[in-house]
C-alpha positions as CSV (number, residue, x, y, z in Angstrom):
1,X,4.9,-0.4,33.9
2,X,6.1,-4.0,33.8
3,X,2.5,-5.2,33.4
4,X,1.8,-2.9,30.5
5,X,5.1,-3.5,28.9
6,X,4.7,-7.2,29.2
7,X,1.2,-7.1,27.6
8,X,2.7,-5.0,24.7
9,X,5.4,-7.6,24.1
10,X,2.8,-10.3,24.0
11,X,0.6,-8.3,21.6
12,X,3.5,-7.7,19.2
13,X,4.5,-11.3,19.3
14,X,0.9,-12.2,18.6
15,X,0.6,-10.0,15.5
16,X,4.0,-11.0,14.3
17,X,3.9,-14.8,14.7
18,X,0.3,-15.8,14.9
19,X,-1.2,-13.3,12.5
20,X,1.8,-13.1,10.3
21,X,1.8,-9.3,9.8
22,X,4.7,-7.7,7.9
23,X,7.6,-6.3,9.9
24,X,6.7,-2.8,8.8
25,X,3.1,-3.2,10.1
26,X,4.4,-4.7,13.4
27,X,6.8,-1.7,13.7
28,X,3.9,0.7,13.1
29,X,1.8,-0.9,15.8
30,X,4.7,-0.8,18.2
31,X,5.2,3.0,17.6
32,X,1.5,3.7,17.9
33,X,1.0,1.8,21.1
34,X,4.3,3.0,22.7
35,X,2.9,6.5,22.2
36,X,-0.4,5.6,23.8
37,X,1.2,3.8,26.7
38,X,3.5,6.7,27.3
39,X,0.6,9.1,27.3
40,X,-1.2,6.9,29.8
41,X,1.9,6.9,32.0
42,X,1.8,10.7,32.0
43,X,-1.6,10.5,33.5
44,X,-0.4,8.1,36.2
45,X,-2.0,5.0,34.5
46,X,0.2,2.0,34.5
47,X,-2.4,-0.8,34.2
48,X,-4.7,-1.1,31.2
49,X,-7.5,-2.3,33.4
50,X,-7.6,1.2,34.9
51,X,-8.2,2.9,31.6
52,X,-11.7,4.3,31.0
53,X,-13.5,5.2,27.8
54,X,-13.0,8.8,28.9
55,X,-9.2,8.3,28.9
56,X,-9.2,6.9,25.3
57,X,-11.4,9.9,24.2
58,X,-8.9,12.3,26.0
59,X,-6.0,10.6,24.1
60,X,-7.7,11.2,20.8
61,X,-8.3,14.8,21.8
62,X,-4.6,15.1,22.8
63,X,-3.6,13.9,19.3
64,X,-5.9,16.5,17.8
65,X,-4.3,19.3,19.9
66,X,-0.9,18.1,18.7
67,X,-2.0,18.8,15.2
68,X,-2.2,15.2,13.9
69,X,-4.4,14.7,10.8
70,X,-7.6,12.8,10.9
71,X,-6.0,10.0,9.0
72,X,-3.1,9.8,11.5
73,X,-5.6,9.9,14.4
74,X,-7.7,7.1,12.9
75,X,-4.6,4.9,12.4
76,X,-3.4,5.4,16.0
77,X,-6.9,4.7,17.4
78,X,-7.1,1.6,15.3
79,X,-3.9,0.4,16.9
80,X,-5.3,1.2,20.4
81,X,-8.5,-0.8,19.5
82,X,-6.4,-3.8,18.5
83,X,-4.3,-3.5,21.8
84,X,-7.4,-3.4,23.9
85,X,-9.1,-6.2,22.1
86,X,-6.0,-8.4,22.6
87,X,-6.0,-7.5,26.3
88,X,-9.6,-8.5,26.6
89,X,-8.9,-11.8,24.8
90,X,-6.0,-12.5,27.2
91,X,-8.1,-11.7,30.3
92,X,-5.9,-8.7,31.2
93,X,-9.0,-6.4,31.3
94,X,-12.6,-6.9,32.1
95,X,-13.9,-4.7,29.3
96,X,-12.8,-3.2,26.0
97,X,-13.3,0.4,26.9
98,X,-11.8,1.6,23.6
99,X,-14.6,0.0,21.5
100,X,-17.0,2.9,22.2
101,X,-14.5,5.5,20.9
102,X,-15.0,6.1,17.2
103,X,-12.3,7.3,14.8
104,X,-12.6,10.8,13.3
105,X,-13.7,10.8,9.6
106,X,-10.7,10.9,7.4
107,X,-12.2,13.5,5.1
108,X,-13.0,13.4,1.4
109,X,-9.6,13.3,-0.1
110,X,-9.4,11.4,-3.3
111,X,-6.3,9.4,-4.2
112,X,-3.8,10.9,-6.6
113,X,-4.7,9.5,-10.0
114,X,-3.1,9.8,-13.4
115,X,-5.2,9.9,-16.6
116,X,-4.8,7.1,-19.1
117,X,-2.9,9.5,-21.3
118,X,-0.5,10.4,-18.5
119,X,0.1,6.7,-17.7
120,X,1.0,6.1,-21.4
121,X,3.4,9.0,-21.3
122,X,5.0,7.7,-18.1
123,X,5.5,4.2,-19.4
124,X,6.8,5.5,-22.8
125,X,9.2,7.8,-20.9
126,X,10.5,4.8,-18.9
127,X,11.1,2.8,-22.1
128,X,13.3,5.6,-23.5
129,X,12.5,4.8,-27.1
130,X,13.1,1.1,-26.7
131,X,16.6,1.3,-25.3
132,X,18.4,-2.0,-24.6
133,X,20.1,-0.7,-21.5
134,X,19.5,-3.2,-18.7
135,X,18.4,-0.6,-16.2
136,X,16.0,1.0,-18.7
137,X,14.6,-2.5,-19.5
138,X,14.1,-3.0,-15.8
139,X,12.5,0.3,-15.2
140,X,10.1,-0.1,-18.0
141,X,9.1,-3.6,-17.0
142,X,8.7,-2.5,-13.4
143,X,6.3,0.3,-14.2
144,X,4.4,-1.8,-16.6
145,X,4.1,-4.5,-14.0
146,X,2.9,-2.1,-11.3
147,X,0.3,-0.5,-13.5
148,X,-0.9,-3.9,-14.9
149,X,-1.3,-5.4,-11.4
150,X,-2.0,-2.5,-9.1
151,X,0.5,-4.0,-6.7
152,X,1.9,-2.3,-3.6
153,X,5.6,-1.3,-3.8
154,X,6.4,-4.1,-1.3
155,X,4.7,-6.6,-3.6
156,X,6.8,-5.5,-6.5
157,X,10.1,-5.6,-4.7
158,X,9.2,-9.0,-3.1
159,X,8.1,-10.6,-6.4
160,X,10.1,-13.6,-7.5
161,X,10.5,-15.1,-11.0
162,X,8.6,-18.2,-10.0
163,X,5.6,-16.0,-9.2
164,X,5.0,-15.2,-12.9
165,X,3.3,-17.6,-15.3
166,X,4.1,-16.1,-18.7
167,X,2.0,-18.6,-20.6
168,X,-1.1,-17.9,-18.5
169,X,-0.2,-14.3,-18.1
170,X,-0.8,-14.2,-14.4
171,X,1.3,-13.4,-11.3
172,X,1.0,-14.4,-7.7
173,X,1.3,-11.4,-5.4
174,X,2.1,-11.7,-1.7
175,X,0.4,-8.9,0.2
176,X,-0.2,-7.8,3.8
177,X,-0.2,-10.7,6.3
178,X,1.5,-12.9,3.7
179,X,-1.8,-13.3,1.9
180,X,-1.5,-14.3,-1.7
181,X,-3.7,-13.4,-4.7
182,X,-3.6,-14.2,-8.4
183,X,-3.6,-11.1,-10.7
184,X,-3.7,-11.1,-14.5
185,X,-0.9,-9.5,-16.5
186,X,-1.8,-7.5,-19.6
187,X,-0.1,-7.9,-22.9
188,X,2.1,-4.8,-22.6
189,X,3.4,-5.9,-19.2
190,X,4.1,-9.4,-20.4
191,X,6.0,-8.1,-23.4
192,X,8.1,-5.7,-21.2
193,X,8.8,-8.4,-18.6
194,X,9.8,-11.0,-21.2
195,X,12.3,-8.7,-22.7
196,X,13.7,-7.6,-19.3
197,X,14.0,-11.2,-18.1
198,X,15.7,-12.3,-21.3
199,X,18.0,-9.3,-21.9
200,X,18.2,-6.9,-19.0
201,X,18.0,-9.1,-15.8
202,X,21.0,-11.4,-16.7
203,X,23.2,-8.3,-17.1
204,X,22.1,-7.0,-13.7
205,X,22.5,-10.3,-12.0
206,X,26.0,-10.7,-13.4
207,X,27.0,-7.5,-11.4
208,X,26.3,-9.2,-8.1
209,X,29.1,-10.2,-5.9
210,X,29.2,-13.6,-4.2
211,X,26.1,-15.7,-4.5
212,X,23.9,-14.5,-7.3
213,X,20.3,-13.4,-6.8
214,X,18.3,-16.1,-8.6
215,X,14.8,-15.4,-7.2
216,X,13.9,-11.7,-7.4
217,X,12.4,-10.4,-10.6
218,X,13.6,-6.8,-10.2
219,X,17.3,-6.3,-9.4
220,X,19.3,-3.2,-8.6
221,X,22.5,-2.1,-10.3
222,X,24.5,-4.3,-8.0
223,X,22.6,-7.4,-8.9
224,X,20.5,-7.6,-5.7
225,X,16.8,-7.4,-5.1
226,X,15.6,-3.8,-5.7
227,X,14.6,-1.7,-2.7
228,X,11.5,0.3,-2.0
229,X,13.5,3.5,-2.2
230,X,14.8,2.6,-5.6
231,X,11.3,2.0,-6.9
232,X,10.3,5.5,-5.7
233,X,13.3,6.9,-7.6
234,X,12.3,5.0,-10.8
235,X,8.7,6.4,-10.6
236,X,10.0,9.9,-9.8
237,X,12.5,9.9,-12.7
238,X,10.0,8.5,-15.2
239,X,7.5,11.2,-14.1
240,X,10.0,13.9,-14.7
241,X,10.9,12.6,-18.2
242,X,7.2,12.4,-19.0
243,X,6.8,16.1,-17.9
244,X,4.1,15.2,-15.4
245,X,4.1,18.3,-13.2
246,X,2.9,16.9,-9.9
247,X,5.0,14.6,-7.7
248,X,4.5,10.9,-8.3
249,X,5.0,7.9,-6.0
250,X,4.5,4.1,-6.5
251,X,1.0,4.2,-5.0
252,X,0.0,6.6,-7.8
253,X,0.1,3.7,-10.2
254,X,-1.9,1.6,-7.8
255,X,-4.5,4.3,-7.5
256,X,-4.6,4.8,-11.3
257,X,-5.0,1.0,-11.9
258,X,-8.0,0.9,-9.6
259,X,-9.6,4.1,-10.9
260,X,-9.2,3.1,-14.6
261,X,-10.7,-0.3,-13.9
262,X,-13.8,1.2,-12.2
263,X,-14.1,3.8,-15.0
264,X,-13.8,1.0,-17.5
265,X,-16.8,-0.9,-16.0
266,X,-15.2,-3.3,-13.5
267,X,-17.3,-3.8,-10.4
268,X,-15.9,-2.8,-7.0
269,X,-15.8,-6.3,-5.6
270,X,-13.5,-7.4,-8.5
271,X,-11.2,-4.5,-7.9
272,X,-11.2,-5.2,-4.2
273,X,-9.9,-8.7,-5.0
274,X,-7.3,-7.5,-7.4
275,X,-6.0,-4.9,-5.0
276,X,-6.0,-7.3,-2.1
277,X,-8.1,-5.1,0.2
278,X,-9.6,-6.9,3.2
279,X,-12.7,-4.7,3.1
280,X,-14.7,-3.4,0.2
281,X,-15.0,-0.1,2.0
282,X,-11.3,0.6,1.3
283,X,-11.9,0.1,-2.4
284,X,-14.9,2.3,-2.6
285,X,-12.8,5.4,-2.6
286,X,-12.0,4.6,-6.3
287,X,-15.7,4.8,-7.3
288,X,-15.4,8.6,-7.3
289,X,-16.6,10.3,-10.5
290,X,-14.2,12.6,-12.3
291,X,-15.4,16.3,-12.6
292,X,-15.4,15.9,-16.4
293,X,-17.7,12.8,-16.3
294,X,-19.9,14.4,-13.7
295,X,-20.5,17.5,-15.8
296,X,-21.0,15.4,-19.0
297,X,-23.5,13.1,-17.2
298,X,-25.4,16.1,-15.7
299,X,-25.6,17.9,-19.1
300,X,-26.9,14.8,-20.9
301,X,-29.2,13.5,-18.1
302,X,-30.8,16.6,-16.4
303,X,-34.0,17.7,-18.2
304,X,-33.2,21.4,-17.7
305,X,-29.5,21.4,-18.0
306,X,-29.4,22.9,-21.5
């Protein structure tokens, strides 16, 4: 397995250094391909050039038998595709046999989206009546920031003070592959951020031991850059205070941001840029029509609906 293992190490170094993918993405690729390589080893295949299209199809079938979802199978197959493409580029194989294997359809699941009224309740709950407590100021500013920008949780935790231009009301977000994009900040977000930076953040920064955290916008209670897990807790707690029955997660705000823009008349290409999606296909899930709008449109447009 030295040849396969060596190729895997080269591939991981390639996506880490040359393509600049995030550590989390590199780790996900490593896990997916280790699973694939291990499965091949179980079939007595220790050289990628011996793999056939039938083998790749059988691997997908094995994932299906193991009860993996279509989304999970699609992700694992995407990793396999990348590995085989890299092997072809390196001259380690004569053909990319995986290219002919298509991913299963992920199904028609729509993203979890809050209504505008629910988002308002969530943000009001985070503000706790305008409390001056530093943690409350942070939580309110964080959620306003996430809904205003549609950022990923990693983009919120990684945001620095120098990324925000308060006068122009814009922020530079650093997304997957270290790609940066400029996103506007609405009035509510700017107001919450200004207050937090002026009143809340200094108090949190002062709690840090040793060298103070001067860069990060959002700090934890110990004066350090806030973690992804802490952001999850902030969203969860605000949702409970707002009496929103279903479980919430940071991506709920991102989904809601995109859906509300589309419903407000924004075109899908603009939303793609704001979200930092590499493909417009990913963004098109947000063009779904709510049942209420669908029924209203049917009743007003169909000649025999009434």
